[in-house]
KEFIVEX-874109 format. One record per residue (C-alpha): residue number from 0; x, y, z. Coordinates in steps of 0.5 Angstrom, whole numbers. Layout:
<atoms>
+------+-------+-------+-------+
: mike :     u :     v :     w :
+------+-------+-------+-------+
:  NUM :     X :     Y :     Z :
...
+------+-------+-------+-------+
</atoms>
This chain:
<atoms>
+------+-------+-------+-------+
: mike :     u :     v :     w :
+------+-------+-------+-------+
:    0 :   -94 :    74 :    53 :
:    1 :   -98 :    70 :    58 :
:    2 :   -99 :    63 :    60 :
:    3 :  -103 :    59 :    64 :
:    4 :  -101 :    52 :    67 :
:    5 :  -106 :    46 :    68 :
:    6 :  -102 :    39 :    70 :
:    7 :  -108 :    36 :    67 :
:    8 :  -111 :    28 :    67 :
:    9 :  -113 :    29 :    60 :
:   10 :  -115 :    35 :    56 :
:   11 :  -121 :    34 :    50 :
:   12 :  -120 :    39 :    44 :
:   13 :  -125 :    39 :    37 :
:   14 :  -125 :    45 :    33 :
:   15 :  -132 :    48 :    31 :
:   16 :  -131 :    53 :    26 :
:   17 :  -126 :    59 :    24 :
:   18 :  -126 :    66 :    29 :
:   19 :  -122 :    70 :    24 :
:   20 :  -120 :    70 :    17 :
:   21 :  -113 :    68 :    19 :
:   22 :  -114 :    61 :    22 :
:   23 :  -110 :    55 :    20 :
:   24 :  -113 :    51 :    15 :
:   25 :  -114 :    44 :    18 :
:   26 :  -117 :    38 :    18 :
:   27 :  -123 :    38 :    23 :
:   28 :  -121 :    32 :    28 :
:   29 :  -123 :    31 :    36 :
:   30 :  -116 :    31 :    39 :
:   31 :  -115 :    28 :    46 :
:   32 :  -108 :    28 :    50 :
:   33 :  -107 :    25 :    57 :
:   34 :  -103 :    26 :    63 :
:   35 :  -101 :    33 :    60 :
:   36 :   -99 :    40 :    62 :
:   37 :  -104 :    45 :    58 :
:   38 :  -100 :    52 :    56 :
:   39 :  -105 :    57 :    55 :
:   40 :  -102 :    62 :    51 :
:   41 :  -103 :    70 :    49 :
:   42 :   -98 :    73 :    44 :
:   43 :   -98 :    80 :    46 :
:   44 :   -97 :    87 :    41 :
:   45 :   -90 :    88 :    45 :
:   46 :   -87 :    81 :    44 :
:   47 :   -82 :    80 :    39 :
:   48 :   -79 :    74 :    36 :
:   49 :   -74 :    71 :    41 :
:   50 :   -78 :    71 :    46 :
:   51 :   -81 :    63 :    45 :
:   52 :   -74 :    61 :    48 :
:   53 :   -75 :    65 :    54 :
:   54 :   -83 :    62 :    54 :
:   55 :   -79 :    55 :    53 :
:   56 :   -75 :    56 :    60 :
:   57 :   -81 :    58 :    64 :
:   58 :   -85 :    53 :    61 :
:   59 :   -80 :    47 :    61 :
:   60 :   -79 :    50 :    69 :
:   61 :   -86 :    48 :    70 :
:   62 :   -86 :    41 :    66 :
:   63 :   -80 :    39 :    70 :
:   64 :   -83 :    41 :    77 :
:   65 :   -89 :    36 :    75 :
:   66 :   -85 :    31 :    72 :
:   67 :   -89 :    32 :    66 :
:   68 :   -88 :    29 :    59 :
:   69 :   -92 :    32 :    54 :
:   70 :   -95 :    39 :    53 :
:   71 :  -100 :    42 :    50 :
:   72 :  -100 :    49 :    47 :
:   73 :  -107 :    52 :    46 :
:   74 :  -107 :    59 :    43 :
:   75 :  -112 :    63 :    49 :
:   76 :  -113 :    71 :    47 :
:   77 :  -117 :    72 :    53 :
:   78 :  -111 :    72 :    58 :
:   79 :  -109 :    79 :    55 :
:   80 :  -113 :    85 :    54 :
:   81 :  -107 :    86 :    48 :
:   82 :  -106 :    82 :    44 :
:   83 :  -101 :    81 :    38 :
:   84 :  -103 :    81 :    31 :
:   85 :  -105 :    73 :    29 :
:   86 :  -100 :    73 :    23 :
:   87 :   -95 :    74 :    28 :
:   88 :   -98 :    71 :    34 :
:   89 :   -98 :    64 :    30 :
:   90 :   -91 :    66 :    28 :
:   91 :   -89 :    66 :    36 :
:   92 :   -93 :    60 :    37 :
:   93 :   -91 :    56 :    32 :
:   94 :   -83 :    58 :    33 :
:   95 :   -85 :    56 :    41 :
:   96 :   -88 :    49 :    39 :
:   97 :   -81 :    48 :    35 :
:   98 :   -77 :    50 :    41 :
:   99 :   -82 :    45 :    47 :
:  100 :   -82 :    39 :    41 :
:  101 :   -74 :    39 :    42 :
:  102 :   -75 :    36 :    49 :
:  103 :   -83 :    34 :    50 :
:  104 :   -89 :    30 :    46 :
:  105 :   -91 :    37 :    43 :
:  106 :   -98 :    38 :    41 :
:  107 :  -101 :    45 :    38 :
:  108 :  -109 :    47 :    38 :
:  109 :  -111 :    50 :    32 :
:  110 :  -110 :    57 :    32 :
:  111 :  -116 :    61 :    30 :
:  112 :  -121 :    57 :    31 :
:  113 :  -127 :    57 :    36 :
:  114 :  -126 :    50 :    40 :
:  115 :  -129 :    46 :    45 :
:  116 :  -125 :    44 :    50 :
:  117 :  -126 :    39 :    56 :
:  118 :  -120 :    39 :    61 :
:  119 :  -119 :    35 :    68 :
:  120 :  -114 :    39 :    72 :
:  121 :  -110 :    34 :    77 :
:  122 :  -111 :    39 :    83 :
:  123 :  -105 :    39 :    86 :
:  124 :  -101 :    45 :    89 :
:  125 :   -97 :    46 :    83 :
:  126 :  -103 :    45 :    78 :
:  127 :  -104 :    51 :    77 :
:  128 :   -99 :    56 :    75 :
:  129 :   -99 :    63 :    71 :
:  130 :   -94 :    66 :    68 :
:  131 :   -92 :    73 :    65 :
:  132 :   -86 :    73 :    60 :
:  133 :   -82 :    79 :    57 :
:  134 :   -78 :    80 :    51 :
:  135 :   -71 :    81 :    52 :
:  136 :   -71 :    89 :    52 :
:  137 :   -65 :    93 :    51 :
:  138 :   -66 :    98 :    58 :
:  139 :   -69 :    91 :    62 :
:  140 :   -66 :    85 :    61 :
:  141 :   -59 :    85 :    57 :
:  142 :   -52 :    82 :    57 :
:  143 :   -48 :    87 :    61 :
:  144 :   -40 :    86 :    60 :
:  145 :   -36 :    86 :    67 :
:  146 :   -33 :    91 :    64 :
:  147 :   -40 :    96 :    64 :
:  148 :   -40 :    94 :    72 :
:  149 :   -34 :    95 :    74 :
:  150 :   -34 :   102 :    71 :
:  151 :   -40 :   104 :    75 :
:  152 :   -36 :   102 :    81 :
:  153 :   -29 :   106 :    78 :
:  154 :   -28 :   112 :    82 :
:  155 :   -26 :   118 :    78 :
:  156 :   -22 :   123 :    79 :
:  157 :   -22 :   129 :    75 :
:  158 :   -16 :   134 :    74 :
:  159 :   -14 :   140 :    68 :
:  160 :    -7 :   139 :    66 :
:  161 :    -3 :   144 :    63 :
:  162 :     2 :   145 :    58 :
:  163 :     6 :   147 :    63 :
:  164 :     6 :   141 :    68 :
:  165 :     1 :   143 :    72 :
:  166 :    -4 :   138 :    75 :
:  167 :   -11 :   142 :    78 :
:  168 :   -17 :   139 :    80 :
:  169 :   -22 :   141 :    75 :
:  170 :   -27 :   144 :    79 :
:  171 :   -22 :   149 :    82 :
:  172 :   -19 :   151 :    74 :
:  173 :   -20 :   158 :    70 :
:  174 :   -23 :   155 :    64 :
:  175 :   -24 :   163 :    61 :
:  176 :   -22 :   162 :    54 :
:  177 :   -24 :   154 :    55 :
:  178 :   -30 :   154 :    54 :
:  179 :   -30 :   149 :    50 :
:  180 :   -25 :   144 :    55 :
:  181 :   -30 :   147 :    60 :
:  182 :   -37 :   144 :    57 :
:  183 :   -33 :   138 :    56 :
:  184 :   -31 :   136 :    63 :
:  185 :   -38 :   138 :    65 :
:  186 :   -40 :   133 :    60 :
:  187 :   -36 :   127 :    62 :
:  188 :   -37 :   129 :    70 :
:  189 :   -44 :   128 :    69 :
:  190 :   -44 :   122 :    65 :
:  191 :   -50 :   123 :    62 :
:  192 :   -51 :   122 :    55 :
:  193 :   -58 :   121 :    54 :
:  194 :   -60 :   127 :    48 :
:  195 :   -66 :   130 :    50 :
:  196 :   -67 :   134 :    42 :
:  197 :   -64 :   131 :    36 :
:  198 :   -57 :   135 :    35 :
:  199 :   -57 :   140 :    29 :
:  200 :   -53 :   135 :    24 :
:  201 :   -60 :   131 :    24 :
:  202 :   -63 :   136 :    20 :
:  203 :   -57 :   138 :    16 :
:  204 :   -55 :   130 :    14 :
:  205 :   -63 :   129 :    11 :
:  206 :   -63 :   136 :     7 :
:  207 :   -56 :   134 :     3 :
:  208 :   -58 :   128 :     2 :
:  209 :   -53 :   125 :     6 :
:  210 :   -56 :   119 :    10 :
:  211 :   -63 :   117 :    14 :
:  212 :   -65 :   112 :    19 :
:  213 :   -66 :   105 :    15 :
:  214 :   -73 :   104 :    18 :
:  215 :   -73 :    97 :    16 :
:  216 :   -67 :    95 :    21 :
:  217 :   -65 :    96 :    27 :
:  218 :   -64 :   103 :    31 :
:  219 :   -58 :   107 :    29 :
:  220 :   -57 :   103 :    23 :
:  221 :   -56 :   109 :    17 :
:  222 :   -59 :   109 :    10 :
:  223 :   -53 :   113 :     5 :
:  224 :   -55 :   115 :    -1 :
:  225 :   -50 :   117 :    -6 :
:  226 :   -47 :   123 :    -4 :
:  227 :   -47 :   121 :     3 :
:  228 :   -44 :   115 :     1 :
:  229 :   -39 :   119 :    -4 :
:  230 :   -37 :   123 :     2 :
:  231 :   -37 :   117 :     7 :
:  232 :   -32 :   113 :     3 :
:  233 :   -27 :   118 :     1 :
:  234 :   -26 :   119 :     8 :
:  235 :   -25 :   111 :    10 :
:  236 :   -20 :   112 :     4 :
:  237 :   -17 :   118 :     7 :
:  238 :   -16 :   114 :    14 :
:  239 :   -13 :   108 :    11 :
:  240 :    -8 :   111 :     6 :
:  241 :    -5 :   115 :    12 :
:  242 :    -6 :   108 :    16 :
:  243 :    -2 :   105 :    12 :
:  244 :     3 :   110 :    10 :
:  245 :     4 :   110 :    18 :
:  246 :     6 :   103 :    17 :
:  247 :     1 :    99 :    18 :
:  248 :    -1 :    92 :    14 :
:  249 :    -8 :    92 :    12 :
:  250 :   -12 :    86 :    13 :
:  251 :   -19 :    83 :    13 :
:  252 :   -22 :    79 :    18 :
:  253 :   -29 :    76 :    20 :
:  254 :   -35 :    81 :    22 :
:  255 :   -38 :    75 :    26 :
:  256 :   -35 :    71 :    32 :
:  257 :   -37 :    65 :    37 :
:  258 :   -39 :    67 :    43 :
:  259 :   -36 :    60 :    46 :
:  260 :   -30 :    61 :    45 :
:  261 :   -26 :    62 :    50 :
:  262 :   -21 :    68 :    49 :
:  263 :   -26 :    72 :    45 :
:  264 :   -32 :    70 :    50 :
:  265 :   -27 :    73 :    56 :
:  266 :   -25 :    79 :    53 :
:  267 :   -33 :    81 :    52 :
:  268 :   -33 :    82 :    59 :
:  269 :   -28 :    85 :    59 :
:  270 :   -29 :    91 :    54 :
:  271 :   -35 :    96 :    56 :
:  272 :   -40 :    96 :    51 :
:  273 :   -46 :    92 :    50 :
:  274 :   -45 :    87 :    44 :
:  275 :   -51 :    84 :    39 :
:  276 :   -52 :    76 :    39 :
:  277 :   -55 :    72 :    34 :
:  278 :   -56 :    64 :    33 :
:  279 :   -54 :    60 :    28 :
:  280 :   -57 :    53 :    29 :
:  281 :   -55 :    50 :    35 :
:  282 :   -49 :    56 :    35 :
:  283 :   -49 :    62 :    39 :
:  284 :   -44 :    68 :    35 :
:  285 :   -43 :    75 :    36 :
:  286 :   -42 :    81 :    32 :
:  287 :   -36 :    84 :    33 :
:  288 :   -35 :    91 :    35 :
:  289 :   -28 :    92 :    33 :
:  290 :   -23 :    89 :    29 :
:  291 :   -20 :    86 :    36 :
:  292 :   -22 :    79 :    35 :
:  293 :   -19 :    77 :    28 :
:  294 :   -13 :    81 :    29 :
:  295 :   -12 :    78 :    35 :
:  296 :   -14 :    71 :    32 :
:  297 :    -9 :    72 :    26 :
:  298 :    -3 :    75 :    31 :
:  299 :    -4 :    69 :    36 :
:  300 :    -2 :    65 :    29 :
:  301 :     3 :    69 :    27 :
:  302 :    11 :    67 :    28 :
:  303 :    14 :    74 :    31 :
:  304 :    21 :    76 :    32 :
:  305 :    22 :    82 :    37 :
:  306 :    26 :    85 :    30 :
:  307 :    19 :    85 :    27 :
:  308 :    16 :    90 :    33 :
:  309 :    13 :    94 :    33 :
:  310 :     9 :    90 :    29 :
:  311 :     1 :    94 :    26 :
:  312 :    -5 :    91 :    23 :
:  313 :   -11 :    95 :    21 :
:  314 :   -17 :    94 :    18 :
:  315 :   -23 :    99 :    16 :
:  316 :   -28 :    96 :    20 :
:  317 :   -35 :    97 :    15 :
:  318 :   -39 :    95 :    20 :
:  319 :   -38 :    93 :    27 :
:  320 :   -43 :    93 :    32 :
:  321 :   -45 :    96 :    39 :
:  322 :   -52 :    95 :    42 :
:  323 :   -52 :   103 :    44 :
:  324 :   -58 :   105 :    49 :
:  325 :   -64 :   107 :    44 :
:  326 :   -64 :   114 :    48 :
:  327 :   -57 :   116 :    46 :
:  328 :   -58 :   115 :    40 :
:  329 :   -57 :   121 :    34 :
:  330 :   -56 :   122 :    27 :
:  331 :   -49 :   120 :    27 :
:  332 :   -46 :   122 :    33 :
:  333 :   -48 :   115 :    36 :
:  334 :   -50 :   109 :    32 :
:  335 :   -51 :   101 :    33 :
:  336 :   -47 :    99 :    26 :
:  337 :   -41 :   104 :    25 :
:  338 :   -35 :   104 :    21 :
:  339 :   -28 :   104 :    25 :
:  340 :   -22 :   105 :    22 :
:  341 :   -18 :   100 :    27 :
:  342 :   -11 :    99 :    28 :
:  343 :    -6 :    94 :    33 :
:  344 :     1 :    95 :    34 :
:  345 :     4 :    90 :    39 :
:  346 :    10 :    92 :    42 :
:  347 :    16 :    88 :    46 :
:  348 :    16 :    92 :    51 :
:  349 :    11 :    98 :    56 :
:  350 :    18 :   103 :    54 :
:  351 :    16 :   101 :    47 :
:  352 :     9 :   102 :    48 :
:  353 :     9 :   108 :    51 :
:  354 :    14 :   111 :    45 :
:  355 :     8 :   109 :    40 :
:  356 :     3 :   112 :    44 :
:  357 :     6 :   118 :    44 :
:  358 :     7 :   117 :    36 :
:  359 :     0 :   115 :    35 :
:  360 :    -2 :   121 :    39 :
:  361 :     2 :   125 :    33 :
:  362 :    -1 :   121 :    28 :
:  363 :    -9 :   122 :    31 :
:  364 :    -8 :   130 :    30 :
:  365 :    -5 :   129 :    23 :
:  366 :   -11 :   125 :    20 :
:  367 :   -16 :   130 :    24 :
:  368 :   -12 :   135 :    20 :
:  369 :   -13 :   133 :    14 :
:  370 :   -21 :   131 :    15 :
:  371 :   -21 :   138 :    16 :
:  372 :   -22 :   139 :    24 :
:  373 :   -17 :   143 :    27 :
:  374 :   -14 :   143 :    34 :
:  375 :   -18 :   148 :    35 :
:  376 :   -25 :   144 :    34 :
:  377 :   -23 :   138 :    39 :
:  378 :   -21 :   137 :    47 :
:  379 :   -17 :   132 :    49 :
:  380 :   -18 :   127 :    55 :
:  381 :   -13 :   122 :    57 :
:  382 :   -15 :   116 :    62 :
:  383 :   -10 :   113 :    66 :
:  384 :   -10 :   110 :    74 :
:  385 :    -7 :   113 :    79 :
:  386 :    -1 :   108 :    79 :
:  387 :     0 :   110 :    72 :
:  388 :     0 :   117 :    73 :
:  389 :     6 :   116 :    80 :
:  390 :    10 :   111 :    75 :
:  391 :     9 :   115 :    69 :
:  392 :     7 :   123 :    70 :
:  393 :    12 :   125 :    66 :
:  394 :    11 :   121 :    59 :
:  395 :     4 :   124 :    60 :
:  396 :     6 :   132 :    61 :
:  397 :    11 :   131 :    55 :
:  398 :     5 :   129 :    51 :
:  399 :     1 :   135 :    54 :
:  400 :     7 :   141 :    52 :
:  401 :     7 :   137 :    45 :
:  402 :     0 :   138 :    45 :
:  403 :     0 :   145 :    46 :
:  404 :    -8 :   146 :    50 :
:  405 :    -9 :   144 :    58 :
:  406 :   -13 :   137 :    57 :
:  407 :   -18 :   134 :    62 :
:  408 :   -15 :   128 :    66 :
:  409 :   -19 :   123 :    68 :
:  410 :   -15 :   119 :    74 :
:  411 :   -19 :   111 :    75 :
:  412 :   -18 :   108 :    82 :
:  413 :   -17 :   102 :    79 :
:  414 :   -16 :    99 :    72 :
:  415 :   -23 :    97 :    70 :
:  416 :   -22 :    94 :    64 :
:  417 :   -16 :    92 :    60 :
:  418 :   -12 :    98 :    58 :
:  419 :    -9 :   103 :    62 :
:  420 :    -7 :   109 :    60 :
:  421 :   -12 :   112 :    54 :
:  422 :   -14 :   118 :    50 :
:  423 :   -19 :   121 :    46 :
:  424 :   -20 :   127 :    42 :
:  425 :   -27 :   129 :    44 :
:  426 :   -31 :   134 :    39 :
:  427 :   -36 :   139 :    42 :
:  428 :   -43 :   139 :    38 :
:  429 :   -48 :   145 :    38 :
:  430 :   -51 :   141 :    44 :
:  431 :   -45 :   142 :    48 :
:  432 :   -44 :   134 :    48 :
:  433 :   -37 :   131 :    47 :
:  434 :   -37 :   125 :    42 :
:  435 :   -30 :   122 :    42 :
:  436 :   -26 :   121 :    36 :
:  437 :   -19 :   119 :    35 :
:  438 :   -17 :   114 :    41 :
:  439 :   -11 :   110 :    43 :
:  440 :   -11 :   106 :    49 :
:  441 :    -5 :   101 :    51 :
:  442 :    -7 :    93 :    53 :
:  443 :    -4 :    90 :    59 :
:  444 :    -9 :    83 :    58 :
:  445 :   -10 :    81 :    51 :
:  446 :    -4 :    79 :    48 :
:  447 :    -4 :    73 :    55 :
:  448 :   -11 :    72 :    54 :
:  449 :   -11 :    70 :    46 :
:  450 :    -4 :    67 :    47 :
:  451 :     0 :    72 :    42 :
:  452 :     7 :    72 :    44 :
:  453 :    15 :    74 :    40 :
:  454 :    21 :    71 :    41 :
:  455 :    25 :    76 :    45 :
:  456 :    34 :    78 :    44 :
:  457 :    34 :    71 :    48 :
:  458 :    30 :    66 :    45 :
:  459 :    25 :    67 :    50 :
:  460 :    17 :    67 :    48 :
:  461 :    14 :    74 :    51 :
:  462 :     7 :    77 :    51 :
:  463 :     7 :    83 :    47 :
:  464 :     4 :    90 :    49 :
:  465 :    -2 :    91 :    45 :
:  466 :    -4 :   100 :    43 :
:  467 :   -11 :   100 :    40 :
:  468 :   -11 :   106 :    35 :
:  469 :   -18 :   109 :    31 :
:  470 :   -13 :   115 :    27 :
:  471 :   -20 :   118 :    26 :
:  472 :   -25 :   115 :    31 :
:  473 :   -32 :   112 :    27 :
:  474 :   -32 :   115 :    20 :
:  475 :   -39 :   117 :    20 :
:  476 :   -37 :   120 :    27 :
:  477 :   -32 :   124 :    23 :
:  478 :   -39 :   126 :    19 :
:  479 :   -42 :   128 :    25 :
:  480 :   -37 :   133 :    27 :
:  481 :   -36 :   136 :    20 :
:  482 :   -44 :   137 :    20 :
:  483 :   -44 :   140 :    26 :
:  484 :   -38 :   145 :    25 :
:  485 :   -41 :   148 :    19 :
:  486 :   -48 :   149 :    24 :
:  487 :   -44 :   152 :    28 :
:  488 :   -41 :   156 :    23 :
:  489 :   -47 :   158 :    20 :
:  490 :   -49 :   161 :    27 :
:  491 :   -44 :   165 :    27 :
:  492 :   -46 :   168 :    20 :
:  493 :   -41 :   164 :    16 :
:  494 :   -43 :   160 :    10 :
:  495 :   -44 :   153 :    12 :
:  496 :   -39 :   148 :     8 :
:  497 :   -35 :   141 :     8 :
:  498 :   -28 :   141 :     7 :
:  499 :   -28 :   142 :    -1 :
:  500 :   -25 :   135 :    -2 :
:  501 :   -31 :   132 :     0 :
:  502 :   -37 :   135 :    -3 :
:  503 :   -40 :   131 :    -8 :
:  504 :   -40 :   136 :   -13 :
:  505 :   -34 :   141 :   -13 :
:  506 :   -37 :   146 :   -20 :
:  507 :   -44 :   146 :   -22 :
:  508 :   -46 :   149 :   -28 :
:  509 :   -52 :   153 :   -30 :
:  510 :   -54 :   155 :   -37 :
:  511 :   -59 :   161 :   -37 :
:  512 :   -64 :   157 :   -42 :
:  513 :   -62 :   151 :   -46 :
:  514 :   -59 :   154 :   -52 :
:  515 :   -52 :   154 :   -47 :
:  516 :   -54 :   147 :   -46 :
:  517 :   -49 :   144 :   -50 :
:  518 :   -43 :   149 :   -48 :
:  519 :   -44 :   147 :   -41 :
:  520 :   -43 :   140 :   -43 :
:  521 :   -37 :   142 :   -46 :
:  522 :   -35 :   145 :   -40 :
:  523 :   -37 :   139 :   -36 :
:  524 :   -32 :   134 :   -40 :
:  525 :   -26 :   139 :   -38 :
:  526 :   -27 :   139 :   -31 :
:  527 :   -28 :   131 :   -31 :
:  528 :   -22 :   131 :   -34 :
:  529 :   -18 :   135 :   -30 :
:  530 :   -21 :   131 :   -24 :
:  531 :   -27 :   136 :   -21 :
:  532 :   -33 :   133 :   -20 :
:  533 :   -38 :   137 :   -24 :
:  534 :   -46 :   137 :   -26 :
:  535 :   -51 :   141 :   -30 :
:  536 :   -57 :   144 :   -28 :
:  537 :   -61 :   143 :   -35 :
:  538 :   -68 :   144 :   -30 :
:  539 :   -73 :   149 :   -34 :
:  540 :   -72 :   153 :   -28 :
:  541 :   -70 :   161 :   -27 :
:  542 :   -63 :   162 :   -26 :
:  543 :   -64 :   165 :   -20 :
:  544 :   -68 :   159 :   -17 :
:  545 :   -62 :   155 :   -20 :
:  546 :   -57 :   159 :   -15 :
:  547 :   -62 :   158 :    -9 :
:  548 :   -62 :   151 :   -10 :
:  549 :   -54 :   151 :   -11 :
:  550 :   -53 :   154 :    -5 :
:  551 :   -58 :   150 :    -1 :
:  552 :   -54 :   144 :    -3 :
:  553 :   -47 :   147 :     0 :
:  554 :   -45 :   147 :    -8 :
:  555 :   -38 :   151 :    -7 :
:  556 :   -37 :   153 :   -14 :
:  557 :   -43 :   156 :   -18 :
:  558 :   -42 :   158 :   -25 :
:  559 :   -48 :   161 :   -29 :
:  560 :   -47 :   161 :   -36 :
:  561 :   -50 :   165 :   -42 :
:  562 :   -48 :   170 :   -47 :
:  563 :   -43 :   173 :   -44 :
:  564 :   -39 :   167 :   -42 :
:  565 :   -39 :   164 :   -49 :
:  566 :   -37 :   171 :   -52 :
:  567 :   -31 :   172 :   -46 :
:  568 :   -29 :   165 :   -45 :
:  569 :   -29 :   168 :   -38 :
:  570 :   -34 :   165 :   -33 :
:  571 :   -38 :   169 :   -27 :
:  572 :   -36 :   164 :   -21 :
:  573 :   -40 :   164 :   -14 :
:  574 :   -35 :   162 :    -9 :
:  575 :   -39 :   159 :    -3 :
:  576 :   -33 :   160 :     2 :
:  577 :   -32 :   167 :     1 :
:  578 :   -38 :   169 :    -1 :
:  579 :   -36 :   172 :    -7 :
:  580 :   -37 :   173 :   -15 :
:  581 :   -31 :   172 :   -19 :
:  582 :   -28 :   172 :   -26 :
:  583 :   -24 :   167 :   -28 :
:  584 :   -22 :   162 :   -34 :
:  585 :   -24 :   155 :   -34 :
:  586 :   -17 :   154 :   -33 :
:  587 :   -16 :   158 :   -27 :
:  588 :   -22 :   155 :   -24 :
:  589 :   -20 :   148 :   -25 :
:  590 :   -13 :   150 :   -22 :
:  591 :   -15 :   153 :   -16 :
:  592 :   -19 :   147 :   -14 :
:  593 :   -14 :   143 :   -16 :
:  594 :    -9 :   145 :   -11 :
:  595 :   -14 :   144 :    -6 :
:  596 :   -15 :   137 :    -7 :
:  597 :    -9 :   135 :   -10 :
:  598 :    -6 :   131 :    -4 :
:  599 :   -13 :   128 :    -2 :
:  600 :   -17 :   121 :    -5 :
:  601 :   -22 :   123 :   -11 :
:  602 :   -28 :   119 :   -15 :
:  603 :   -34 :   120 :   -19 :
:  604 :   -40 :   122 :   -17 :
:  605 :   -44 :   116 :   -18 :
:  606 :   -51 :   120 :   -20 :
:  607 :   -52 :   123 :   -27 :
:  608 :   -49 :   128 :   -29 :
:  609 :   -55 :   132 :   -32 :
:  610 :   -60 :   134 :   -25 :
:  611 :   -67 :   132 :   -30 :
:  612 :   -64 :   125 :   -30 :
:  613 :   -64 :   124 :   -23 :
:  614 :   -68 :   121 :   -17 :
:  615 :   -70 :   124 :   -12 :
:  616 :   -68 :   120 :    -5 :
:  617 :   -73 :   121 :     1 :
:  618 :   -72 :   119 :     8 :
+------+-------+-------+-------+
</atoms>
């Protein structure tokens, strides 16, 4: 937005005729305002709603300097060669008028009209001033938490810690046989998160109709089609189930918090991530980036004894929000709105916190294994201060020994945020980029910040240590990892596939022609009664086309049903994972599938059973 401020003895404005079709409907009346600040204004294409607040601040500064009490807002498109569309320009001008009217007598000249005007400038040193006001862009002007600034200043020392307890400078470590660990180290050491091309899973998530970017929202906010929603919901249920089994109490907390709350505002500055801020009336709020805020406020009101510790609270945050840089956003890998399983554990002392840290390390491995990611699929990083290593090296060595693989160590010169130590399991994708999945951190600050206390054995109030744990990492990132893993399987000549329990359809029935459709419907009912997701390709297509399309959708079991199957009762089953065709009864097929998915959550597919009845979702 460009503005030209003229401190005037008067301005006299007379609307003559409409200049554009979108001109305001007004009464054509001459208007004279005396002793005023005239603000000629041009809204530009890149300006967004919200810019009116920055423009208001600039105009207010000028008005206060010259002691003006009256403002005349004059739309003047000729100040720019890059004007906004009329509708958008008028919306922003009206918003600016509303802001100005809170502090000044304000008159806005008609928008979209040819106007005759006469103005007399006062002619002093500050009587003529121009300004260029920019929208708040994430890459230019943004609120950066203090922890992010500190992270830029902290010095990191990189090592590899072996299961045998040897600490070796990462640059001198022999990575033979540990190629992914080397890729992980190179990625972390470079500290560059920007992508120059889309990772392969982006193509897969579109081809499989899992998810897509929502153009009607902010970047990094995804839409999930029925199959994607099924996959996501199953993962959510599995992680929640495992957290509760581990001993967590499930809670639910708000998604939005006051930016003026002392403890919350302080914590915002200590978390190394960028936030979304929103306004409601005259109050300012931020969208949560994790479940910390709600759970900490809840714990601060609880009556807690040392006998209750460790106390674990868990929430599946759909959604958490972080304003990641646009160049770092790619598919499901890094988002601005994501689903984070978030558990916080309150411990009576540091020794109990370390014990819980070790237990949750194992919990995270267990959860990833259940999801379909083995220890071969990810690398571990443990990060801490030099002081922590000096005092607790035996503790770290024990964890790495039990992990059974060399681990990347980042040793900090000082603690830049609220945690020390932390670990993450990081997936290395097809582009050699690392993405954190599970993580646990020991928090030294927030119990005191939020007033969380417990009563110890002597009846004294103390602040607990807090562990932050996401047993799986963001749910969306788990899908990303599974798709990237499948892509890399394909590159090795294997059939790309999802874990069976996550496949939207377990069995696809392909009748040879319409005369076998009723047989397939009966067969489908049988599989459904067994807790198996099944659909029927009833399209008027060749068997070859049906098989090809089913393979394109990664259907794990494809059954072609014809005269032979009707007579023998035996099914010819194409097994995707093994790339084989097996002869088996419907009972044998059902038993095989049930055995593989028995210990996992189950949901029905929320799509019509017959393919001809399904809408096609596009990106």
